[in-house]
C-alpha positions in Angstrom: -65.1 22.3 64.0 -64.1 24.2 60.8 -63.1 27.3 62.7 -62.5 28.0 66.3 -64.4 31.2 66.0 -67.0 30.7 63.2 -68.6 33.8 61.8 -71.9 34.0 60.0 -73.4 31.2 58.0 -71.5 27.9 57.6 -73.2 26.2 54.7 -70.2 23.9 54.0 -69.8 22.5 57.5 -69.1 18.8 57.5 -69.6 17.4 61.1 -67.6 14.5 62.3 -69.1 11.1 63.4 -69.4 12.0 67.1 -71.0 15.3 66.2 -73.5 13.5 63.9 -74.3 11.2 66.8 -75.1 14.0 69.1 -77.1 15.9 66.4 -79.1 12.8 65.7 -80.1 12.7 69.4 -80.9 16.5 69.2 -83.1 15.8 66.2 -85.0 13.1 68.2 -85.6 15.6 71.0 -86.8 18.4 68.8 -89.1 16.0 67.0 -90.4 14.7 70.3 -91.2 18.2 71.5 -92.2 19.7 68.2 -95.5 21.0 69.6 -93.6 22.9 72.3 -90.9 24.5 70.3 -88.8 26.6 70.7 -86.9 25.0 73.5 -83.9 26.5 75.3 -80.4 25.1 75.2 -80.7 24.1 78.8 -83.9 22.3 78.2 -82.4 20.5 75.3 -79.3 19.6 77.4 -81.3 18.1 80.3 -83.3 15.9 77.9 -80.1 14.7 76.2 -78.6 13.8 79.6 -81.9 12.1 80.6 -81.8 10.1 77.3 -78.2 9.0 78.0 -77.0 10.8 74.9 -74.5 12.9 76.8 -72.8 13.0 80.1 -73.8 15.6 82.7 -70.5 17.5 82.6 -69.7 21.1 81.8 -67.4 19.9 79.0 -70.3 18.0 77.4 -72.7 20.9 77.8 -70.2 23.3 76.0 -69.7 20.6 73.3 -73.4 20.4 72.7 -73.7 24.2 72.5 -70.9 24.2 69.9 -72.5 21.4 67.8 -76.0 23.0 67.9 -74.6 26.4 67.1 -72.8 25.1 64.1 -75.9 23.1 63.0 -78.0 26.3 63.1 -75.3 28.2 61.2 -75.3 25.5 58.5 -79.0 25.3 58.2 -79.3 21.8 59.7 -81.4 23.0 62.6 -84.1 25.7 62.0 -83.4 29.0 63.8 -86.8 29.0 65.4 -86.5 25.6 67.0 -84.3 26.8 69.8 -84.4 30.0 71.8 -81.4 31.4 73.8 -81.4 30.9 77.5 -81.5 34.7 78.0 -84.7 35.1 76.0 -87.5 36.7 78.1 -90.9 35.2 78.6 -93.8 36.4 76.4 -96.5 38.2 78.4 -100.1 37.1 78.4 -102.4 38.8 75.8 -104.1 41.9 77.0 -107.6 41.5 78.4 -110.4 44.0 79.3 -113.3 44.3 81.7 -115.7 45.0 78.9 -116.2 47.1 75.7 -116.0 50.4 77.5 -112.7 49.4 79.2 -111.4 48.4 75.7 -112.3 51.8 74.1 -110.8 53.6 77.1 -107.6 51.8 76.4 -107.9 52.6 72.7 -108.4 56.3 73.5 -105.3 56.2 75.6 -103.3 54.4 72.9 -103.9 57.2 70.5 -101.5 59.3 72.5 -98.8 56.7 71.7 -99.5 56.7 68.0 -96.3 57.0 66.0 -95.0 56.8 62.5 -91.7 55.2 61.7 -89.4 58.0 62.9 -86.4 56.4 61.1 -88.1 56.4 57.7 -86.3 58.6 55.3 -83.1 58.9 57.4 -79.7 58.2 55.8 -79.1 55.1 58.0 -81.2 52.9 60.3 -80.0 52.9 63.9 -80.1 50.4 66.8 -78.9 50.8 70.4 -77.1 47.9 72.0 -76.0 47.7 75.6 -73.7 45.1 77.2 -75.5 45.7 80.5 -79.2 45.0 80.8 -79.6 47.4 83.7 -78.8 50.4 81.4 -81.5 49.4 78.9 -84.4 51.5 80.4 -82.5 54.7 80.1 -81.2 53.9 76.6 -84.7 52.8 75.5 -86.1 56.2 76.5 -83.4 58.0 74.6 -83.8 55.8 71.5 -87.6 55.9 71.7 -87.5 59.7 70.9 -86.0 58.8 67.6 -87.9 55.5 67.0 -84.7 53.5 67.7 -85.0 50.0 69.3 -82.7 49.1 72.2 -81.2 45.7 72.8 -79.2 44.5 75.8 -77.3 41.5 77.2 -73.7 40.5 77.6 -71.9 37.3 76.8 -70.8 35.7 73.6 -73.6 33.2 73.1 -76.5 35.3 71.8 -76.5 33.6 68.4 -80.2 34.2 67.7 -79.9 37.9 68.6 -77.0 38.3 66.2 -78.8 36.5 63.4 -82.0 38.5 64.0 -80.1 41.8 63.9 -78.7 40.8 60.5 -82.2 39.9 59.2 -83.6 43.3 60.4 -80.8 44.9 58.4 -81.6 42.8 55.4 -85.3 43.9 55.6 -84.4 47.6 55.4 -83.4 49.7 52.4 -80.5 51.6 54.0 -77.4 50.6 56.0 -77.9 49.8 59.6 -75.6 51.3 62.2 -75.5 49.7 65.6 -74.5 52.1 68.4 -72.9 50.0 71.2 -72.4 50.8 74.9 -70.1 48.4 76.8 -67.4 48.1 79.4 -63.8 49.0 78.7 -62.1 45.8 79.7 -60.9 42.6 78.0 -64.4 41.1 78.1 -66.0 44.2 76.7 -63.6 44.5 73.9 -63.9 40.9 72.9 -67.7 41.0 73.2 -67.8 44.1 70.9 -65.6 42.5 68.2 -67.4 39.2 68.4 -70.8 40.8 68.0 -69.6 43.0 65.2 -67.8 40.3 63.2 -70.7 37.8 63.5 -73.6 40.3 62.7 -71.7 41.7 59.8 -71.0 38.2 58.4 -74.6 37.3 58.7 -75.7 40.6 57.1 -73.3 40.3 54.2 -74.6 36.8 53.5 -78.1 38.3 53.3 -77.0 41.2 51.0 -77.2 43.8 53.8 -74.8 46.3 55.2 -74.2 46.7 59.0 -71.7 49.0 60.8 -70.8 48.9 64.5 -69.9 52.1 66.4 -68.4 52.0 69.9 -70.3 54.8 71.7 -69.1 54.2 75.3 -67.1 53.7 77.3 -63.9 54.8 75.6 -60.4 55.8 77.0 -61.1 59.4 76.0 -64.3 59.4 78.1 -62.6 57.8 81.0 -60.0 60.6 81.0 -62.4 63.5 80.3 -64.8 62.5 83.1 -62.3 61.1 85.6 -64.0 57.8 85.7 -62.9 55.2 88.3 -60.6 52.4 87.0 -59.4 49.0 88.1 -56.6 46.7 86.9 -57.6 43.9 84.6 -58.4 40.6 86.2 -55.2 38.5 86.5 -57.1 35.4 85.3 -58.2 37.1 82.1 -55.4 36.5 79.6 -57.1 37.9 76.5 -55.5 40.8 74.7 -56.6 44.2 75.8 -55.8 47.7 74.4 -55.7 49.3 77.8 -53.9 49.0 81.1 -56.9 49.6 83.4 -60.6 48.8 83.1 -63.8 50.9 83.6 -67.4 49.8 83.6 -69.9 51.6 81.3 -72.1 52.2 84.3 -69.4 54.5 85.8 -70.6 57.2 83.4 -73.0 59.5 85.2 -76.5 59.0 83.7 -76.7 62.6 82.3 -73.2 62.3 80.8 -74.2 58.9 79.2 -77.4 60.5 77.9 -75.5 63.3 76.3 -73.0 61.0 74.7 -75.7 58.7 73.3 -77.8 61.6 72.1 -74.9 63.1 70.3 -74.1 59.8 68.6 -77.7 59.5 67.5 -78.0 63.0 66.2 -74.8 62.6 64.2 -76.6 60.1 62.1 -80.0 61.9 61.9 -81.4 64.5 59.4 -83.1 66.9 61.8 -85.6 68.1 59.1 -86.7 64.6 58.3 -87.2 64.0 62.1 -89.2 67.3 62.4 -91.5 66.2 59.5 -92.1 62.8 61.1 -93.2 64.5 64.3 -95.5 66.9 62.5 -97.0 64.0 60.5 -97.6 62.1 63.7 -99.6 65.0 65.2 -101.8 65.3 62.1 -102.5 61.6 62.0 -103.1 61.4 65.7 -105.7 64.1 65.4 -107.4 62.3 62.6 -107.5 59.1 64.6 -109.1 60.9 67.5 -111.8 62.4 65.2 -112.5 58.9 63.8 -112.8 57.4 67.3 -115.1 60.1 68.5 -117.4 59.3 65.6 -118.0 55.7 66.7 -121.5 54.8 68.0 -122.0 54.2 71.7 -121.9 50.5 72.8 -125.3 48.9 72.0 -126.3 51.5 69.5 -126.5 50.8 65.7 -123.8 52.4 63.6 -124.5 55.7 61.8 -125.1 55.6 58.1 
C-alpha cells in the first residue's frame, strides 16, 4: 500500500503481485455479474471465497477491502461497480389504482413543490450525522432550508465520501458540511478521516469543501451538564479529552437549537425569504394549471 491512510484519488498506485492476483479475481467476478452490478463488498467477498481466490478469514476480508478500495481510488475499478454494505435498498416505483388516483397524488404533491432553497446562498450546506438514529430530526431541520442530511458511522463509507466531493464539484460555491458526532476517540477520528478524504477528493475535482464540527463539543458538554464516561481502555487512539459523551446525550430541543444556529450562521435570510415567496407564487401557478386539465375521458380544451 502506498500510504497506510490514503486520501482522495491515488492515480499513481502500483499494486504488488499478490494484490494484482486478487484484483484479477475481482475483475472476473465483476465481469461474471456485470448484469447485476453494483454488488456489495460482502457479496464480492463470498464469491471470491467460493472461487478459491481468498481464504475465509477476517484478515483476508480486510485485505480484499483495502485492495478494492485502492483500486477504486486509482480508477482501476469503476465507482458504480460496487456499493457499500451500508447502502439502503431502493424502493419499488410508485403505482396507482387508476388515473384519478394518480391525479389525486399529483394534487397532493403540489403542496410539496419547492425551489432550490440553497440557490443564491454564499455556501452550500450539508448535514452529516455519525448516528443514523438522529437523521430524522436533522432531516426535518435541514429540510426547512433545502439541506440534505446524511448519516452513518464507521471509516469505510468510501462511496459516500467520493459522492460528497462530486456534489461539491457540481456546485458553483463552496460546500460546508455540518457534522454531528460523538465526543470520543472514535468520533474524533471519524470526523478527521471524513474531512481529510472528502477534501482530498474535492480538491482533485477542483472544488472546495469545509467541515464544521457542530456537536458534540467540550463546551456543550459543560454548558448542558451532559453525562460522561471514561474512554474505553481498549481504544488506544489519541483523544483530546479525558472523558467521552455521545451526541445523543444532547436533548432534542437543545440539539435542534444548536443545528439551527449553525445553519443560520451560513444563510442570507433575505435570500431565503425570497425563495419561500417564489415557491408560493409558483405553487399557485401549478395549481391553476392542474385545475385547467380536462376530466379523464374528455378531449383536451383548445
